[in-house]
N, CA, C and O atoms as a Maestro MAE file, in Angstrom:
{
 s_m_m2io_version
 :::
 2.0.0
}

f_m_ct {
 s_m_title
 :::
 protein
 m_atom[328] {
  # First column is atom index #
  i_m_mmod_type
  r_m_x_coord
  r_m_y_coord
  r_m_z_coord
  i_m_residue_number
  s_m_chain_name
  s_m_pdb_residue_name
  s_m_pdb_atom_name
  i_m_atomic_number
  :::
  1 25 98.946 85.494 113.760 1 A "UNK " " N  " 7
  2 3 100.155 84.360 112.075 1 A "UNK " " CA " 6
  3 2 99.691 85.075 111.392 1 A "UNK " " C  " 6
  4 15 98.620 85.599 111.086 1 A "UNK " " O  " 8
  5 25 101.892 84.985 110.913 2 A "UNK " " N  " 7
  6 3 102.355 86.070 110.722 2 A "UNK " " CA " 6
  7 2 101.782 86.282 108.756 2 A "UNK " " C  " 6
  8 15 102.045 85.147 108.359 2 A "UNK " " O  " 8
  9 25 101.265 86.980 107.612 3 A "UNK " " N  " 7
  10 3 101.647 86.473 106.524 3 A "UNK " " CA " 6
  11 2 103.035 86.609 105.578 3 A "UNK " " C  " 6
  12 15 104.034 87.281 105.833 3 A "UNK " " O  " 8
  13 25 102.791 85.797 104.460 4 A "UNK " " N  " 7
  14 3 104.405 86.183 104.130 4 A "UNK " " CA " 6
  15 2 104.409 87.160 102.899 4 A "UNK " " C  " 6
  16 15 105.330 87.496 102.154 4 A "UNK " " O  " 8
  17 25 103.649 87.358 102.915 5 A "UNK " " N  " 7
  18 3 104.166 89.138 102.589 5 A "UNK " " CA " 6
  19 2 104.682 90.346 104.182 5 A "UNK " " C  " 6
  20 15 105.361 91.371 104.251 5 A "UNK " " O  " 8
  21 25 104.159 89.771 104.898 6 A "UNK " " N  " 7
  22 3 104.324 90.876 105.919 6 A "UNK " " CA " 6
  23 2 106.352 90.265 105.806 6 A "UNK " " C  " 6
  24 15 107.305 91.041 105.741 6 A "UNK " " O  " 8
  25 25 106.429 88.723 105.820 7 A "UNK " " N  " 7
  26 3 108.155 88.526 106.112 7 A "UNK " " CA " 6
  27 2 108.507 88.841 105.208 7 A "UNK " " C  " 6
  28 15 109.607 89.385 105.309 7 A "UNK " " O  " 8
  29 25 108.049 88.782 104.049 8 A "UNK " " N  " 7
  30 3 109.371 89.272 103.153 8 A "UNK " " CA " 6
  31 2 109.172 90.528 102.323 8 A "UNK " " C  " 6
  32 15 109.712 90.657 101.224 8 A "UNK " " O  " 8
  33 25 108.498 91.323 102.790 9 A "UNK " " N  " 7
  34 3 108.519 93.465 103.209 9 A "UNK " " CA " 6
  35 2 109.840 93.173 104.578 9 A "UNK " " C  " 6
  36 15 110.805 93.896 104.826 9 A "UNK " " O  " 8
  37 25 109.619 92.472 104.951 10 A "UNK " " N  " 7
  38 3 110.408 92.228 106.263 10 A "UNK " " CA " 6
  39 2 111.828 92.424 106.093 10 A "UNK " " C  " 6
  40 15 112.669 93.153 106.619 10 A "UNK " " O  " 8
  41 25 111.828 91.151 104.793 11 A "UNK " " N  " 7
  42 3 113.500 90.539 104.411 11 A "UNK " " CA " 6
  43 2 114.029 91.419 103.692 11 A "UNK " " C  " 6
  44 15 115.151 91.876 103.910 11 A "UNK " " O  " 8
  45 25 113.222 91.788 102.670 12 A "UNK " " N  " 7
  46 3 113.707 93.060 101.912 12 A "UNK " " CA " 6
  47 2 114.181 93.996 102.816 12 A "UNK " " C  " 6
  48 15 115.310 93.664 103.175 12 A "UNK " " O  " 8
  49 25 113.860 94.876 103.265 13 A "UNK " " N  " 7
  50 3 114.062 96.031 104.087 13 A "UNK " " CA " 6
  51 2 115.192 95.448 105.217 13 A "UNK " " C  " 6
  52 15 116.358 95.715 104.928 13 A "UNK " " O  " 8
  53 25 115.161 95.340 105.394 14 A "UNK " " N  " 7
  54 3 116.467 94.232 106.680 14 A "UNK " " CA " 6
  55 2 117.667 94.160 105.357 14 A "UNK " " C  " 6
  56 15 118.706 94.817 105.288 14 A "UNK " " O  " 8
  57 25 117.338 93.521 104.734 15 A "UNK " " N  " 7
  58 3 118.581 93.216 103.680 15 A "UNK " " CA " 6
  59 2 118.801 94.773 102.805 15 A "UNK " " C  " 6
  60 15 120.014 94.874 102.624 15 A "UNK " " O  " 8
  61 25 118.051 96.048 102.184 16 A "UNK " " N  " 7
  62 3 118.216 96.613 101.781 16 A "UNK " " CA " 6
  63 2 118.479 97.690 102.547 16 A "UNK " " C  " 6
  64 15 118.618 98.736 101.914 16 A "UNK " " O  " 8
  65 25 118.624 97.770 104.086 17 A "UNK " " N  " 7
  66 3 118.913 98.725 105.244 17 A "UNK " " CA " 6
  67 2 120.892 98.235 105.245 17 A "UNK " " C  " 6
  68 15 121.821 99.013 105.458 17 A "UNK " " O  " 8
  69 25 120.972 96.882 104.964 18 A "UNK " " N  " 7
  70 3 122.348 96.089 105.290 18 A "UNK " " CA " 6
  71 2 123.336 96.871 104.329 18 A "UNK " " C  " 6
  72 15 124.147 97.674 104.790 18 A "UNK " " O  " 8
  73 25 123.219 96.565 102.777 19 A "UNK " " N  " 7
  74 3 123.168 96.865 101.900 19 A "UNK " " CA " 6
  75 2 123.638 98.359 101.807 19 A "UNK " " C  " 6
  76 15 124.609 98.801 101.192 19 A "UNK " " O  " 8
  77 25 122.552 99.147 102.699 20 A "UNK " " N  " 7
  78 3 123.682 100.547 102.438 20 A "UNK " " CA " 6
  79 2 124.059 100.912 104.077 20 A "UNK " " C  " 6
  80 15 123.566 101.993 104.399 20 A "UNK " " O  " 8
  81 25 124.871 100.201 105.243 21 A "UNK " " N  " 7
  82 3 125.207 99.754 106.359 21 A "UNK " " CA " 6
  83 2 124.378 101.036 106.628 21 A "UNK " " C  " 6
  84 15 124.607 102.178 106.228 21 A "UNK " " O  " 8
  85 25 123.532 100.657 107.272 22 A "UNK " " N  " 7
  86 3 122.140 101.817 108.160 22 A "UNK " " CA " 6
  87 2 122.416 100.967 109.570 22 A "UNK " " C  " 6
  88 15 122.609 99.759 109.439 22 A "UNK " " O  " 8
  89 25 122.429 101.236 110.202 23 A "UNK " " N  " 7
  90 3 121.779 100.456 110.984 23 A "UNK " " CA " 6
  91 2 120.016 100.889 111.428 23 A "UNK " " C  " 6
  92 15 119.407 101.696 110.726 23 A "UNK " " O  " 8
  93 25 119.320 100.198 112.723 24 A "UNK " " N  " 7
  94 3 117.845 100.690 112.592 24 A "UNK " " CA " 6
  95 2 117.781 102.015 113.292 24 A "UNK " " C  " 6
  96 15 117.381 102.850 112.480 24 A "UNK " " O  " 8
  97 25 117.950 102.408 114.153 25 A "UNK " " N  " 7
  98 3 118.677 103.711 114.919 25 A "UNK " " CA " 6
  99 2 118.476 104.844 113.647 25 A "UNK " " C  " 6
  100 15 117.565 105.669 113.707 25 A "UNK " " O  " 8
  101 25 119.657 104.780 112.212 26 A "UNK " " N  " 7
  102 3 119.439 105.710 111.777 26 A "UNK " " CA " 6
  103 2 118.760 105.435 110.517 26 A "UNK " " C  " 6
  104 15 119.354 106.256 109.818 26 A "UNK " " O  " 8
  105 25 118.086 104.967 109.873 27 A "UNK " " N  " 7
  106 3 116.440 104.572 109.392 27 A "UNK " " CA " 6
  107 2 115.301 105.275 110.295 27 A "UNK " " C  " 6
  108 15 114.593 106.280 110.245 27 A "UNK " " O  " 8
  109 25 115.530 104.159 111.160 28 A "UNK " " N  " 7
  110 3 114.407 105.194 112.089 28 A "UNK " " CA " 6
  111 2 114.296 106.844 111.752 28 A "UNK " " C  " 6
  112 15 113.535 107.416 110.972 28 A "UNK " " O  " 8
  113 25 115.646 107.553 112.891 29 A "UNK " " N  " 7
  114 3 115.459 108.641 112.477 29 A "UNK " " CA " 6
  115 2 115.259 109.711 111.652 29 A "UNK " " C  " 6
  116 15 114.845 110.859 111.818 29 A "UNK " " O  " 8
  117 25 115.941 108.587 110.032 30 A "UNK " " N  " 7
  118 3 114.839 109.499 109.011 30 A "UNK " " CA " 6
  119 2 113.376 109.325 109.179 30 A "UNK " " C  " 6
  120 15 112.738 110.367 109.332 30 A "UNK " " O  " 8
  121 25 112.670 108.109 109.180 31 A "UNK " " N  " 7
  122 3 111.199 107.855 108.803 31 A "UNK " " CA " 6
  123 2 110.630 108.334 109.781 31 A "UNK " " C  " 6
  124 15 109.528 108.867 109.650 31 A "UNK " " O  " 8
  125 25 111.340 108.238 111.143 32 A "UNK " " N  " 7
  126 3 110.431 109.990 111.907 32 A "UNK " " CA " 6
  127 2 109.986 108.179 113.516 32 A "UNK " " C  " 6
  128 15 109.722 108.047 114.711 32 A "UNK " " O  " 8
  129 25 110.058 107.902 113.109 33 A "UNK " " N  " 7
  130 3 110.252 106.454 114.573 33 A "UNK " " CA " 6
  131 2 111.492 105.774 115.209 33 A "UNK " " C  " 6
  132 15 112.700 105.933 115.032 33 A "UNK " " O  " 8
  133 25 110.719 104.907 116.066 34 A "UNK " " N  " 7
  134 3 112.485 104.192 116.842 34 A "UNK " " CA " 6
  135 2 112.545 103.063 116.270 34 A "UNK " " C  " 6
  136 15 111.832 102.302 115.616 34 A "UNK " " O  " 8
  137 25 113.610 103.146 116.692 35 A "UNK " " N  " 7
  138 3 114.552 101.300 116.102 35 A "UNK " " CA " 6
  139 2 113.257 100.410 116.908 35 A "UNK " " C  " 6
  140 15 112.599 99.652 116.195 35 A "UNK " " O  " 8
  141 25 113.087 100.460 117.623 36 A "UNK " " N  " 7
  142 3 112.450 99.155 117.963 36 A "UNK " " CA " 6
  143 2 110.715 99.155 116.670 36 A "UNK " " C  " 6
  144 15 109.797 98.446 117.084 36 A "UNK " " O  " 8
  145 25 110.539 99.682 115.721 37 A "UNK " " N  " 7
  146 3 109.492 100.124 115.260 37 A "UNK " " CA " 6
  147 2 110.024 99.022 114.457 37 A "UNK " " C  " 6
  148 15 109.603 97.876 114.610 37 A "UNK " " O  " 8
  149 25 111.407 99.479 113.164 38 A "UNK " " N  " 7
  150 3 111.978 98.921 112.225 38 A "UNK " " CA " 6
  151 2 112.075 98.026 112.103 38 A "UNK " " C  " 6
  152 15 111.894 97.479 111.015 38 A "UNK " " O  " 8
  153 25 112.572 97.140 113.680 39 A "UNK " " N  " 7
  154 3 112.640 95.520 113.830 39 A "UNK " " CA " 6
  155 2 112.353 95.177 114.063 39 A "UNK " " C  " 6
  156 15 112.630 93.984 114.188 39 A "UNK " " O  " 8
  157 25 111.022 95.939 114.601 40 A "UNK " " N  " 7
  158 3 109.901 95.078 114.422 40 A "UNK " " CA " 6
  159 2 108.400 94.828 112.975 40 A "UNK " " C  " 6
  160 15 107.439 94.073 112.828 40 A "UNK " " O  " 8
  161 25 109.244 96.364 111.963 41 A "UNK " " N  " 7
  162 3 109.244 95.211 110.418 41 A "UNK " " CA " 6
  163 2 110.084 94.303 110.044 41 A "UNK " " C  " 6
  164 15 109.921 93.311 109.334 41 A "UNK " " O  " 8
  165 25 110.996 94.711 110.573 42 A "UNK " " N  " 7
  166 3 112.213 93.423 110.225 42 A "UNK " " CA " 6
  167 2 112.082 92.311 110.038 42 A "UNK " " C  " 6
  168 15 112.614 91.556 109.224 42 A "UNK " " O  " 8
  169 25 111.035 92.095 111.130 43 A "UNK " " N  " 7
  170 3 110.712 90.474 111.984 43 A "UNK " " CA " 6
  171 2 109.311 90.239 111.944 43 A "UNK " " C  " 6
  172 15 108.756 89.414 112.669 43 A "UNK " " O  " 8
  173 25 108.745 90.934 111.126 44 A "UNK " " N  " 7
  174 3 106.976 91.270 110.608 44 A "UNK " " CA " 6
  175 2 106.005 90.972 111.631 44 A "UNK " " C  " 6
  176 15 104.949 90.404 111.352 44 A "UNK " " O  " 8
  177 25 106.475 91.519 113.434 45 A "UNK " " N  " 7
  178 3 106.111 91.334 114.268 45 A "UNK " " CA " 6
  179 2 104.527 92.400 114.134 45 A "UNK " " C  " 6
  180 15 103.435 92.158 114.649 45 A "UNK " " O  " 8
  181 25 105.079 94.055 112.919 46 A "UNK " " N  " 7
  182 3 104.075 94.587 113.072 46 A "UNK " " CA " 6
  183 2 104.501 94.409 111.296 46 A "UNK " " C  " 6
  184 15 105.476 93.991 110.671 46 A "UNK " " O  " 8
  185 25 102.694 95.189 110.845 47 A "UNK " " N  " 7
  186 3 102.342 94.885 109.300 47 A "UNK " " CA " 6
  187 2 102.921 96.346 108.881 47 A "UNK " " C  " 6
  188 15 102.924 96.989 109.931 47 A "UNK " " O  " 8
  189 25 103.356 97.073 107.946 48 A "UNK " " N  " 7
  190 3 103.896 98.894 107.118 48 A "UNK " " CA " 6
  191 2 103.426 99.163 106.644 48 A "UNK " " C  " 6
  192 15 103.500 98.873 105.450 48 A "UNK " " O  " 8
  193 25 102.623 99.866 107.072 49 A "UNK " " N  " 7
  194 3 101.539 100.797 106.308 49 A "UNK " " CA " 6
  195 2 101.844 100.840 105.302 49 A "UNK " " C  " 6
  196 15 102.785 100.171 104.876 49 A "UNK " " O  " 8
  197 25 100.990 101.827 104.423 50 A "UNK " " N  " 7
  198 3 101.209 102.123 102.931 50 A "UNK " " CA " 6
  199 2 102.517 103.132 102.683 50 A "UNK " " C  " 6
  200 15 103.347 103.147 101.774 50 A "UNK " " O  " 8
  201 25 102.288 104.319 104.361 51 A "UNK " " N  " 7
  202 3 102.218 104.953 103.699 51 A "UNK " " CA " 6
  203 2 103.867 105.641 104.518 51 A "UNK " " C  " 6
  204 15 104.411 106.724 104.306 51 A "UNK " " O  " 8
  205 25 104.429 104.149 105.770 52 A "UNK " " N  " 7
  206 3 105.569 103.662 106.182 52 A "UNK " " CA " 6
  207 2 106.304 102.819 105.097 52 A "UNK " " C  " 6
  208 15 107.462 103.228 105.010 52 A "UNK " " O  " 8
  209 25 106.124 102.069 104.470 53 A "UNK " " N  " 7
  210 3 106.224 101.895 102.713 53 A "UNK " " CA " 6
  211 2 106.850 102.713 102.023 53 A "UNK " " C  " 6
  212 15 107.879 102.378 101.436 53 A "UNK " " O  " 8
  213 25 106.301 104.067 101.954 54 A "UNK " " N  " 7
  214 3 106.440 105.002 100.890 54 A "UNK " " CA " 6
  215 2 108.207 105.782 101.604 54 A "UNK " " C  " 6
  216 15 109.335 105.901 101.127 54 A "UNK " " O  " 8
  217 25 107.580 106.126 102.887 55 A "UNK " " N  " 7
  218 3 108.814 107.084 103.247 55 A "UNK " " CA " 6
  219 2 109.715 105.961 103.764 55 A "UNK " " C  " 6
  220 15 110.742 106.485 104.195 55 A "UNK " " O  " 8
  221 25 109.753 104.607 103.901 56 A "UNK " " N  " 7
  222 3 110.645 103.134 103.417 56 A "UNK " " CA " 6
  223 2 111.825 103.953 102.651 56 A "UNK " " C  " 6
  224 15 112.904 104.528 102.792 56 A "UNK " " O  " 8
  225 25 110.857 103.595 101.781 57 A "UNK " " N  " 7
  226 3 111.450 102.979 100.144 57 A "UNK " " CA " 6
  227 2 112.403 104.890 99.868 57 A "UNK " " C  " 6
  228 15 113.582 104.740 99.546 57 A "UNK " " O  " 8
  229 25 111.912 106.537 99.990 58 A "UNK " " N  " 7
  230 3 112.582 107.352 99.657 58 A "UNK " " CA " 6
  231 2 113.663 107.032 101.285 58 A "UNK " " C  " 6
  232 15 114.372 107.943 100.856 58 A "UNK " " O  " 8
  233 25 114.045 106.802 102.015 59 A "UNK " " N  " 7
  234 3 114.833 106.485 102.641 59 A "UNK " " CA " 6
  235 2 116.120 106.094 102.461 59 A "UNK " " C  " 6
  236 15 117.166 106.691 102.714 59 A "UNK " " O  " 8
  237 25 115.704 103.845 101.482 60 A "UNK " " N  " 7
  238 3 116.257 104.014 101.306 60 A "UNK " " CA " 6
  239 2 116.538 103.845 99.735 60 A "UNK " " C  " 6
  240 15 117.032 102.972 99.022 60 A "UNK " " O  " 8
  241 25 116.132 104.767 99.604 61 A "UNK " " N  " 7
  242 3 116.906 105.117 97.777 61 A "UNK " " CA " 6
  243 2 116.140 104.331 96.798 61 A "UNK " " C  " 6
  244 15 116.603 104.610 95.692 61 A "UNK " " O  " 8
  245 25 114.850 103.178 96.646 62 A "UNK " " N  " 7
  246 3 114.181 102.257 95.799 62 A "UNK " " CA " 6
  247 2 112.809 102.905 96.473 62 A "UNK " " C  " 6
  248 15 112.470 103.404 97.546 62 A "UNK " " O  " 8
  249 25 112.065 102.496 94.809 63 A "UNK " " N  " 7
  250 3 110.855 102.811 94.525 63 A "UNK " " CA " 6
  251 2 110.146 101.766 95.691 63 A "UNK " " C  " 6
  252 15 110.929 101.208 96.459 63 A "UNK " " O  " 8
  253 25 108.998 101.553 95.805 64 A "UNK " " N  " 7
  254 3 107.710 100.949 96.505 64 A "UNK " " CA " 6
  255 2 107.968 99.943 96.155 64 A "UNK " " C  " 6
  256 15 108.614 99.266 96.955 64 A "UNK " " O  " 8
  257 25 107.593 99.271 94.720 65 A "UNK " " N  " 7
  258 3 108.018 97.536 93.742 65 A "UNK " " CA " 6
  259 2 109.417 97.047 94.399 65 A "UNK " " C  " 6
  260 15 109.685 95.846 94.390 65 A "UNK " " O  " 8
  261 25 110.434 98.128 95.052 66 A "UNK " " N  " 7
  262 3 111.500 97.268 95.580 66 A "UNK " " CA " 6
  263 2 111.064 95.986 96.458 66 A "UNK " " C  " 6
  264 15 111.475 94.870 96.140 66 A "UNK " " O  " 8
  265 25 110.131 96.197 97.688 67 A "UNK " " N  " 7
  266 3 110.225 94.912 98.685 67 A "UNK " " CA " 6
  267 2 109.306 93.861 98.096 67 A "UNK " " C  " 6
  268 15 109.580 92.681 98.316 67 A "UNK " " O  " 8
  269 25 108.256 94.166 97.379 68 A "UNK " " N  " 7
  270 3 107.426 93.592 96.437 68 A "UNK " " CA " 6
  271 2 108.031 92.457 95.178 68 A "UNK " " C  " 6
  272 15 107.316 91.641 94.596 68 A "UNK " " O  " 8
  273 25 109.646 92.672 94.931 69 A "UNK " " N  " 7
  274 3 110.040 92.083 93.771 69 A "UNK " " CA " 6
  275 2 110.268 90.997 94.914 69 A "UNK " " C  " 6
  276 15 110.476 91.196 96.111 69 A "UNK " " O  " 8
  277 25 110.156 89.571 94.088 70 A "UNK " " N  " 7
  278 3 110.802 87.712 93.949 70 A "UNK " " CA " 6
  279 2 109.817 87.431 95.035 70 A "UNK " " C  " 6
  280 15 110.129 86.564 95.851 70 A "UNK " " O  " 8
  281 25 108.603 88.079 95.168 71 A "UNK " " N  " 7
  282 3 107.099 87.549 96.137 71 A "UNK " " CA " 6
  283 2 106.444 86.696 95.860 71 A "UNK " " C  " 6
  284 15 106.183 85.845 96.711 71 A "UNK " " O  " 8
  285 25 106.003 86.621 94.740 72 A "UNK " " N  " 7
  286 3 105.341 85.280 93.880 72 A "UNK " " CA " 6
  287 2 106.345 84.352 93.721 72 A "UNK " " C  " 6
  288 15 106.161 83.193 94.093 72 A "UNK " " O  " 8
  289 25 107.176 84.632 93.317 73 A "UNK " " N  " 7
  290 3 108.063 83.354 93.233 73 A "UNK " " CA " 6
  291 2 107.968 82.348 94.637 73 A "UNK " " C  " 6
  292 15 107.651 81.159 94.594 73 A "UNK " " O  " 8
  293 25 108.355 83.196 96.024 74 A "UNK " " N  " 7
  294 3 108.638 83.042 97.161 74 A "UNK " " CA " 6
  295 2 107.323 82.339 97.594 74 A "UNK " " C  " 6
  296 15 107.402 81.221 98.103 74 A "UNK " " O  " 8
  297 25 105.853 83.070 97.377 75 A "UNK " " N  " 7
  298 3 104.462 83.135 97.683 75 A "UNK " " CA " 6
  299 2 104.187 81.138 96.963 75 A "UNK " " C  " 6
  300 15 103.666 80.204 97.571 75 A "UNK " " O  " 8
  301 25 104.664 81.145 95.818 76 A "UNK " " N  " 7
  302 3 104.446 80.117 95.083 76 A "UNK " " CA " 6
  303 2 105.301 78.738 96.004 76 A "UNK " " C  " 6
  304 15 104.810 77.667 96.361 76 A "UNK " " O  " 8
  305 25 106.503 79.173 96.168 77 A "UNK " " N  " 7
  306 3 107.610 77.971 96.946 77 A "UNK " " CA " 6
  307 2 106.344 77.481 98.689 77 A "UNK " " C  " 6
  308 15 105.991 76.342 98.993 77 A "UNK " " O  " 8
  309 25 106.039 78.600 99.336 78 A "UNK " " N  " 7
  310 3 105.915 78.472 100.542 78 A "UNK " " CA " 6
  311 2 103.983 77.604 100.133 78 A "UNK " " C  " 6
  312 15 103.254 77.140 101.009 78 A "UNK " " O  " 8
  313 25 103.673 77.642 98.720 79 A "UNK " " N  " 7
  314 3 102.149 77.529 98.966 79 A "UNK " " CA " 6
  315 2 102.678 75.734 98.360 79 A "UNK " " C  " 6
  316 15 101.647 75.062 98.362 79 A "UNK " " O  " 8
  317 25 103.658 75.031 97.980 80 A "UNK " " N  " 7
  318 3 104.191 73.951 97.510 80 A "UNK " " CA " 6
  319 2 104.560 73.369 99.051 80 A "UNK " " C  " 6
  320 15 104.225 72.271 99.496 80 A "UNK " " O  " 8
  321 25 105.124 74.119 99.546 81 A "UNK " " N  " 7
  322 3 105.264 73.234 100.318 81 A "UNK " " CA " 6
  323 2 104.281 73.058 102.172 81 A "UNK " " C  " 6
  324 15 104.722 72.649 103.246 81 A "UNK " " O  " 8
  325 25 103.169 73.473 101.872 82 A "UNK " " N  " 7
  326 3 102.035 73.348 102.761 82 A "UNK " " CA " 6
  327 2 101.288 71.989 102.382 82 A "UNK " " C  " 6
  328 15 100.279 71.646 102.998 82 A "UNK " " O  " 8
  :::
 }
 m_bond[327] {
  # First column is bond index #
  i_m_from
  i_m_to
  i_m_order
  :::
  1 1 2 1
  2 2 3 1
  3 3 4 2
  4 3 5 1
  5 5 6 1
  6 6 7 1
  7 7 8 2
  8 7 9 1
  9 9 10 1
  10 10 11 1
  11 11 12 2
  12 11 13 1
  13 13 14 1
  14 14 15 1
  15 15 16 2
  16 15 17 1
  17 17 18 1
  18 18 19 1
  19 19 20 2
  20 19 21 1
  21 21 22 1
  22 22 23 1
  23 23 24 2
  24 23 25 1
  25 25 26 1
  26 26 27 1
  27 27 28 2
  28 27 29 1
  29 29 30 1
  30 30 31 1
  31 31 32 2
  32 31 33 1
  33 33 34 1
  34 34 35 1
  35 35 36 2
  36 35 37 1
  37 37 38 1
  38 38 39 1
  39 39 40 2
  40 39 41 1
  41 41 42 1
  42 42 43 1
  43 43 44 2
  44 43 45 1
  45 45 46 1
  46 46 47 1
  47 47 48 2
  48 47 49 1
  49 49 50 1
  50 50 51 1
  51 51 52 2
  52 51 53 1
  53 53 54 1
  54 54 55 1
  55 55 56 2
  56 55 57 1
  57 57 58 1
  58 58 59 1
  59 59 60 2
  60 59 61 1
  61 61 62 1
  62 62 63 1
  63 63 64 2
  64 63 65 1
  65 65 66 1
  66 66 67 1
  67 67 68 2
  68 67 69 1
  69 69 70 1
  70 70 71 1
  71 71 72 2
  72 71 73 1
  73 73 74 1
  74 74 75 1
  75 75 76 2
  76 75 77 1
  77 77 78 1
  78 78 79 1
  79 79 80 2
  80 79 81 1
  81 81 82 1
  82 82 83 1
  83 83 84 2
  84 83 85 1
  85 85 86 1
  86 86 87 1
  87 87 88 2
  88 87 89 1
  89 89 90 1
  90 90 91 1
  91 91 92 2
  92 91 93 1
  93 93 94 1
  94 94 95 1
  95 95 96 2
  96 95 97 1
  97 97 98 1
  98 98 99 1
  99 99 100 2
  100 99 101 1
  101 101 102 1
  102 102 103 1
  103 103 104 2
  104 103 105 1
  105 105 106 1
  106 106 107 1
  107 107 108 2
  108 107 109 1
  109 109 110 1
  110 110 111 1
  111 111 112 2
  112 111 113 1
  113 113 114 1
  114 114 115 1
  115 115 116 2
  116 115 117 1
  117 117 118 1
  118 118 119 1
  119 119 120 2
  120 119 121 1
  121 121 122 1
  122 122 123 1
  123 123 124 2
  124 123 125 1
  125 125 126 1
  126 126 127 1
  127 127 128 2
  128 127 129 1
  129 129 130 1
  130 130 131 1
  131 131 132 2
  132 131 133 1
  133 133 134 1
  134 134 135 1
  135 135 136 2
  136 135 137 1
  137 137 138 1
  138 138 139 1
  139 139 140 2
  140 139 141 1
  141 141 142 1
  142 142 143 1
  143 143 144 2
  144 143 145 1
  145 145 146 1
  146 146 147 1
  147 147 148 2
  148 147 149 1
  149 149 150 1
  150 150 151 1
  151 151 152 2
  152 151 153 1
  153 153 154 1
  154 154 155 1
  155 155 156 2
  156 155 157 1
  157 157 158 1
  158 158 159 1
  159 159 160 2
  160 159 161 1
  161 161 162 1
  162 162 163 1
  163 163 164 2
  164 163 165 1
  165 165 166 1
  166 166 167 1
  167 167 168 2
  168 167 169 1
  169 169 170 1
  170 170 171 1
  171 171 172 2
  172 171 173 1
  173 173 174 1
  174 174 175 1
  175 175 176 2
  176 175 177 1
  177 177 178 1
  178 178 179 1
  179 179 180 2
  180 179 181 1
  181 181 182 1
  182 182 183 1
  183 183 184 2
  184 183 185 1
  185 185 186 1
  186 186 187 1
  187 187 188 2
  188 187 189 1
  189 189 190 1
  190 190 191 1
  191 191 192 2
  192 191 193 1
  193 193 194 1
  194 194 195 1
  195 195 196 2
  196 195 197 1
  197 197 198 1
  198 198 199 1
  199 199 200 2
  200 199 201 1
  201 201 202 1
  202 202 203 1
  203 203 204 2
  204 203 205 1
  205 205 206 1
  206 206 207 1
  207 207 208 2
  208 207 209 1
  209 209 210 1
  210 210 211 1
  211 211 212 2
  212 211 213 1
  213 213 214 1
  214 214 215 1
  215 215 216 2
  216 215 217 1
  217 217 218 1
  218 218 219 1
  219 219 220 2
  220 219 221 1
  221 221 222 1
  222 222 223 1
  223 223 224 2
  224 223 225 1
  225 225 226 1
  226 226 227 1
  227 227 228 2
  228 227 229 1
  229 229 230 1
  230 230 231 1
  231 231 232 2
  232 231 233 1
  233 233 234 1
  234 234 235 1
  235 235 236 2
  236 235 237 1
  237 237 238 1
  238 238 239 1
  239 239 240 2
  240 239 241 1
  241 241 242 1
  242 242 243 1
  243 243 244 2
  244 243 245 1
  245 245 246 1
  246 246 247 1
  247 247 248 2
  248 247 249 1
  249 249 250 1
  250 250 251 1
  251 251 252 2
  252 251 253 1
  253 253 254 1
  254 254 255 1
  255 255 256 2
  256 255 257 1
  257 257 258 1
  258 258 259 1
  259 259 260 2
  260 259 261 1
  261 261 262 1
  262 262 263 1
  263 263 264 2
  264 263 265 1
  265 265 266 1
  266 266 267 1
  267 267 268 2
  268 267 269 1
  269 269 270 1
  270 270 271 1
  271 271 272 2
  272 271 273 1
  273 273 274 1
  274 274 275 1
  275 275 276 2
  276 275 277 1
  277 277 278 1
  278 278 279 1
  279 279 280 2
  280 279 281 1
  281 281 282 1
  282 282 283 1
  283 283 284 2
  284 283 285 1
  285 285 286 1
  286 286 287 1
  287 287 288 2
  288 287 289 1
  289 289 290 1
  290 290 291 1
  291 291 292 2
  292 291 293 1
  293 293 294 1
  294 294 295 1
  295 295 296 2
  296 295 297 1
  297 297 298 1
  298 298 299 1
  299 299 300 2
  300 299 301 1
  301 301 302 1
  302 302 303 1
  303 303 304 2
  304 303 305 1
  305 305 306 1
  306 306 307 1
  307 307 308 2
  308 307 309 1
  309 309 310 1
  310 310 311 1
  311 311 312 2
  312 311 313 1
  313 313 314 1
  314 314 315 1
  315 315 316 2
  316 315 317 1
  317 317 318 1
  318 318 319 1
  319 319 320 2
  320 319 321 1
  321 321 322 1
  322 322 323 1
  323 323 324 2
  324 323 325 1
  325 325 326 1
  326 326 327 1
  327 327 328 2
  :::
 }
}
């Protein structure tokens, strides 16, 4: 079962990558992984480690806190639905 935080981080990753007009391959090359790994992060099928989150943040020009912005309200909405 996918955790809401993993889904949120993946969405934020995809959002920022697209905002910068980067492909998954572009971002992957910068971070030293394959594009499939970026795809798995964005789809929340793989969890992002703290070290990788730090690398992704640097590659995307944001702080790590960027990925968590809005998580509290999203998690609250998810709990109301459940």
